[in-house]
C-alpha positions in Angstrom: 0.0 0.0 0.0 1.1 3.6 -0.5 3.1 5.1 2.3 0.4 7.8 2.4 -2.4 5.2 2.9 -5.7 6.0 1.3 -8.3 8.8 1.2 -12.0 8.7 0.9 -13.7 9.8 -2.3 -15.6 12.3 -0.1 -12.3 14.1 0.7 -11.5 14.3 -3.0 -15.0 15.7 -3.9 -14.4 18.8 -1.8 -11.4 19.8 -3.8 -13.2 19.0 -7.1 -16.1 21.2 -6.0 -13.7 24.1 -5.2 -12.0 23.7 -8.5 -15.2 23.6 -10.5 -16.4 26.8 -8.7 -13.3 28.5 -9.8 -13.8 27.4 -13.4 -10.9 24.9 -13.4 -11.2 21.8 -15.6 -10.2 18.8 -13.5 -10.5 16.1 -16.2 -6.9 16.5 -17.2 -5.8 16.5 -13.6 -7.6 13.2 -13.0 -5.7 11.6 -15.9 -2.3 13.0 -14.8 -2.9 11.8 -11.3 -3.8 8.3 -12.5 -7.4 8.6 -11.3 -10.7 7.8 -13.0 -13.1 10.6 -12.7 -16.0 8.2 -12.5 -14.9 7.3 -8.9 -16.7 10.6 -7.9 -20.0 8.8 -8.4 -19.2 6.2 -5.7 -19.4 6.5 -1.9 -17.5 3.5 -0.5 -14.4 3.5 -2.7 -11.1 4.9 -1.5 -8.2 6.3 -3.5 -4.4 5.9 -3.1 -2.9 8.6 -0.9 -0.1 9.1 -3.4 -2.6 9.8 -6.1 -4.6 12.1 -3.9 -1.4 14.1 -3.1 -0.6 14.2 -6.8 -4.1 15.5 -7.7 -3.8 18.3 -5.1 -0.3 19.2 -6.4 -1.6 19.4 -10.0 -4.5 21.5 -8.8 -2.2 23.9 -7.0 -0.1 24.2 -10.2 -3.2 24.7 -12.3 -4.8 27.3 -10.1 -1.6 29.2 -9.1 -3.5 30.2 -6.0 -1.3 30.7 -2.9 -4.3 30.3 -0.6 -6.0 27.4 -2.5 -6.1 25.2 0.6 -7.8 27.9 2.7 -10.4 28.6 0.0 -11.2 24.9 -0.5 -12.4 24.9 3.1 -15.4 27.1 2.0 -16.7 24.0 0.2 -16.9 21.6 3.2 -20.2 19.6 3.6 -21.2 17.0 6.2 -20.5 14.4 3.5 -16.9 15.6 3.2 -16.2 13.6 6.4 -17.9 10.4 5.2 -19.7 8.7 8.1 -17.8 10.9 10.6 -19.7 13.9 9.3 -23.0 12.2 10.1 -21.8 11.1 13.5 -20.9 14.7 14.5 -24.2 16.0 13.1 -26.0 13.8 15.7 -23.9 14.9 18.7 -25.4 17.1 21.4 -22.5 19.5 21.8 -19.5 20.7 19.9 -17.3 19.0 22.5 -19.0 15.7 21.7 -18.3 16.3 18.1 -14.7 17.2 18.6 -14.1 14.1 20.7 -15.2 12.0 17.7 -12.5 13.3 15.4 -9.5 11.3 16.5 -11.2 7.8 16.8 -12.8 8.0 13.3 -10.7 10.4 11.2 -9.1 7.4 9.4 -12.5 6.9 7.6 -11.9 10.3 6.0 -8.4 9.3 5.1 -4.8 8.9 6.2 -3.9 12.5 5.6 -3.0 13.2 9.2 -3.8 12.5 12.9 -5.4 14.7 15.5 -4.4 15.1 19.1 -6.5 17.0 21.7 -4.9 18.6 24.7 -6.5 20.7 27.4 -4.7 23.5 29.3 -6.4 25.9 31.7 -9.3 27.6 30.0 -8.2 26.5 26.5 -8.1 23.3 24.5 -5.7 22.7 21.6 -6.4 20.6 18.5 -3.1 19.7 17.0 -3.1 18.1 13.5 0.0 16.2 12.2 -0.1 16.1 8.4 1.2 12.9 6.9 1.6 14.3 3.4 5.2 15.0 2.4 5.0 17.1 -0.8 6.3 20.6 0.2 3.7 22.2 -2.2 0.8 20.1 -1.0 1.4 20.1 2.7 0.6 23.7 3.6 -2.5 23.7 1.4 -3.7 20.4 3.1 -3.3 21.9 6.6 -5.1 25.1 5.5 -7.9 23.0 4.0 -8.3 20.9 7.2 -8.4 23.8 9.6 -10.6 26.0 7.3 -13.0 23.0 6.9 -13.1 22.3 10.6 -14.0 25.9 11.5 -16.6 26.2 8.8 -18.2 22.9 9.6 -18.2 23.6 13.4 -20.0 26.9 12.8 -22.6 25.1 10.6 -23.1 22.4 13.3 -23.6 25.0 16.0 -25.7 27.3 13.8 -23.3 30.1 14.7 -21.4 31.8 12.0 -19.4 34.0 14.4 -18.0 31.2 16.6 -14.2 31.4 16.4 -11.1 29.9 17.8 -8.7 31.9 20.1 -6.0 31.6 17.5 -4.7 29.2 14.8 -1.0 28.1 14.6 0.4 27.3 11.2 3.8 25.7 10.7 4.1 27.0 7.1 5.2 30.6 6.5 2.9 33.5 5.7 1.7 33.6 2.1 2.4 37.4 2.2 1.0 40.3 4.2 -1.6 41.1 1.5 -3.1 37.6 1.9 -3.0 37.1 5.7 -6.3 39.0 6.0 -8.0 36.1 4.1 -7.2 33.9 7.1 -8.2 36.3 9.8 -11.4 37.4 8.1 -12.5 33.8 7.6 -11.5 32.5 11.1 -12.2 35.6 13.2 -8.9 35.2 15.1 -5.2 35.7 14.7 -3.3 33.2 12.4 0.2 32.6 13.7 2.5 31.7 10.7 5.8 29.9 11.0 4.7 28.4 14.2 6.2 25.2 15.5 3.0 23.2 15.0 -0.3 23.1 13.2 -3.0 23.7 15.8 -6.3 25.3 16.6 -6.7 26.8 20.1 -10.3 27.1 21.5 -11.9 28.4 24.7 -13.2 25.3 26.6 -16.5 27.1 27.0 -17.0 26.8 23.2 -17.2 23.0 23.6 -20.5 23.4 25.5 -22.2 24.9 22.5 -25.3 22.9 21.6 -25.6 21.5 18.1 -28.6 21.8 15.8 -29.6 18.1 15.4 -28.7 16.0 18.5 -29.8 12.4 18.2 -28.0 10.1 20.7 -29.6 6.9 19.3 -28.7 7.7 15.8 -25.2 8.6 16.9 -24.7 5.2 18.5 -25.9 3.4 15.4 -23.6 5.5 13.2 -20.7 4.8 15.5 -21.3 1.1 15.3 -21.3 1.4 11.5 -18.1 3.4 11.7 -16.4 0.8 13.9 -17.3 -1.8 11.3 -15.8 0.3 8.5 -12.6 0.8 10.5 -12.4 -3.0 11.0 -12.8 -3.5 7.3 -9.9 -1.0 6.6 -7.7 -3.0 9.0 -8.6 -6.2 7.4 -7.9 -4.8 3.9 -4.4 -3.7 5.2 -3.8 -7.3 6.3 -5.0 -8.4 2.9 -2.3 -6.3 1.2 0.3 -8.0 3.2 -1.1 -11.4 2.3 -1.1 -10.6 -1.4 2.5 -9.4 -1.2 3.5 -12.6 0.5 1.8 -14.7 -2.1 3.3 -12.6 -4.9 6.7 -13.2 -3.4 6.2 -17.0 -3.3 5.0 -17.0 -7.0 8.0 -14.8 -8.1 10.4 -17.4 -6.7 9.1 -19.5 -9.7 9.1 -16.6 -12.1 5.3 -16.4 -12.0 3.4 -13.0 -11.9 -0.2 -14.1 -12.6 -2.9 -12.4 -10.6 -5.3 -15.4 -11.0 -2.9 -17.7 -9.3 -2.4 -15.3 -6.4 -6.1 -14.9 -6.0 -6.6 -18.7 -6.0 -3.9 -19.1 -3.4 -5.9 -16.6 -1.2 -9.1 -18.5 -1.8 -10.9 -15.9 -3.9 -11.6 -15.1 -7.6 -9.4 -12.7 -9.5 -12.3 -10.2 -9.7 -12.9 -10.3 -6.0 -9.2 -9.7 -5.3 -9.2 -6.8 -7.7 -12.2 -5.3 -6.0 -10.8 -5.7 -2.5 -7.5 -4.1 -3.5 -9.3 -1.3 -5.2 -11.2 -0.6 -1.9 -7.8 -0.3 -0.2 -6.5 2.2 -2.8 -4.0 -0.1 -4.6 -3.9 -2.4 -7.6 -2.4 -5.8 -8.1 0.2 -4.3 -10.5 1.3 -1.8 -7.8 1.9 -4.6 -5.3 3.7 -6.7 -7.9 6.0 -3.8 -8.8 6.8 -3.1 -5.1 7.6 -6.8 -4.4 9.6 -7.1 -7.6 11.7 -4.0 -6.8 12.4 -5.2 -3.2 13.4 -8.7 -4.4 15.5 -7.2 -7.3 17.5 -5.1 -4.9 17.9 -8.0 -2.5 19.2 -10.3 -5.3 21.6 -7.7 -6.6 23.0 -6.8 -3.2 23.1 -10.3 -1.6 23.5 -12.9 -4.3 25.9 -13.8 -7.2 23.0 -14.4 -9.6 23.5 -12.9 -13.0 21.3 -10.1 -14.1 19.5 -12.1 -16.8 18.8 -14.8 -14.3 17.4 -12.3 -11.8 15.2 -10.9 -14.5 13.9 -14.3 -15.3 13.2 -15.1 -11.7 11.2 -11.9 -11.3 9.0 -12.8 -14.2 10.4 -10.5 -16.9 10.3 -12.0 -20.4 13.2 -9.8 -21.4 16.3 -8.6 -19.5 15.9 -5.2 -21.2 12.4 -4.8 -19.6 14.0 -5.4 -16.2 16.8 -2.9 -16.9 14.3 -0.2 -17.9 11.9 -0.8 -15.0 14.8 -0.9 -12.4 16.4 2.3 -13.7 13.0 4.1 -13.7 12.6 3.2 -10.0 16.2 3.9 -8.8 17.9 6.1 -11.4 20.5 3.3 -11.8 20.9 0.3 -13.9 21.0 -3.1 -12.1 24.7 -3.3 -12.8 25.4 0.2 -11.4 23.3 -0.7 -8.3 25.3 -3.9 -7.8 28.6 -2.0 -8.1 27.5 0.5 -5.4 26.8 -2.5 -3.1 30.3 -3.8 -3.7 29.4 -6.9 -5.6 
């Protein structure tokens, strides 16, 4: 699986709504990011985190908007948070809703993790972004905080509720744009801070929400727990698939149907389950092949043609081309660096 995990289609939709509102054509961005635009019509599918990051990077480049992340927060909806959004809608107070973020945010995606810490009259929501692209990361943080604040105001039916201040690790986008943050959030935005965090008055957590429904909340939380368990199972499935691929590759076999049969399912079922986890069989095959190739080159005396054959390549040139695309070095150059 991608090192960035997966993201829900609901999270992707928010960026697409923002792009469409600004007259940007996203069809080309989907293609470049390796995504199928038809996925927007589904609710349960998830996308690969690397592809999501790539899509946002492309959107940033297309828009040339230094506060794109902030502005995408204007397009948040309850559905933007998948089932977590509906859980928070049924909470009695803002504090109840905030307490549901950390346990269930993985359903929205693996973009980051939330930590809530109380101190005196204040409470701090710190968000650690998992995305690594230096262009995407600040926009992602801005999007998350802008979305949280807008959504909390909607839940509380109070458009003036504001944090005490917001801390942003990234630098200021420039003095002329800082007002876009303070006007939206109604509080100071501290740029170049040592963390990404929202500071709230504890009293704000007592704010009643518009649609409390404790029975519905319990039902939705049970559903959310089930979805989380499915995600965990799918992650285990990825490891099982990689293990099976590794065994097949020892015989030079790369067939998906044989891996599926080894796991007790049809090839179509395997493809569907991997898609739900945001990966494809080919991605996993490529990852295992690359790891095995590096191991053979560094720790064995096998000739490069034999390594290519063991890894299921019909031609040594295909192995050379793929290996160099991954590492920037030919198999021979890689082996020399390892001293063999």
